[in-house]
N, C-alpha and C positions, 0 to 999 in steps of 0.2 A: 636519106632520112625519111622516115615515114611519120605521118600524122595520126595520132590516136583520136579517132572520131568520137569515141565514147567519152573521153576526158575533155574534149574541146567544147567551148561555148561561146556565145556572142553576147556583147553588152551593147545595147542600142542607145543611140543618142536621144534624149527626151523630146527634141523638137521633131523627130521623126514620127509621123502619125501611125505607122504600122510596124510590127515586128520584122526584123531582118530574117529573110529565109535563105540560108546558105545550105546547099546540098553537097555532100561529099560521099561518094560510094553509095548512092541512093539513100543516104541517111541525112536527116536535117539536124543541124547543130542546135543545141538548146539555147533559148533566149533567157537571159537572167537580168535582174535589176542591180545586182552587186556581185562581186567576186573577190576572193582573197588571193593576192599575188605577191610573193616574196615577203609575207608578213604584213602587207598593207591591204587595207580594205578599199576597193575601188568601187564607187557607186555611179549610177547613171546620171545623177544630178551634179556630180563633180564638186560636192561640198565636203567639208571635213568633219561634219557632225557624226557620220557613221564610223569614220576612222577613230574618232575620240572615244565613242562608245565601245568600239571593238578593243581598243587599248585598255580601257577601264576593266572590261570583262576579262581580258587576258591577265591583267595584273592581279585581279581578285582571285582568279583560279590559281595563279602561282603562289599567292600569299596563303591560300587555304591548303596547299599541298605541304606546307612546312610543319603542320601540326603544332603550331605555337602553343595552343592551349592544352595539349595533351603531353607536352614534353616535360622533361625533368628540370627545366629551367626555373630559377627562383621566381616566386610569384610577383615580387615587387618589380623585378626586371621585365617580366611579361607585361605588367601594367604600364610601364613606361613605353614599351614598344608599341602598345596599342594606342 
């Protein structure tokens, strides 16, 4: 198995005063404050607020894809759904 250095990143613990420096094949891994992994948002502060905001944004995007207001659905039914 080979590691893809370009797609790999590090998430540092907030109590650590300096960024983590991990070098692989003379390339340093990117330090990030948050990352998305298997649909979940993982943050460096380990709180759920970022995950909740991420879920709301994802739900809004999915709702807007349905074209509810431009569909041929009855107007009264659309009002009830909103």
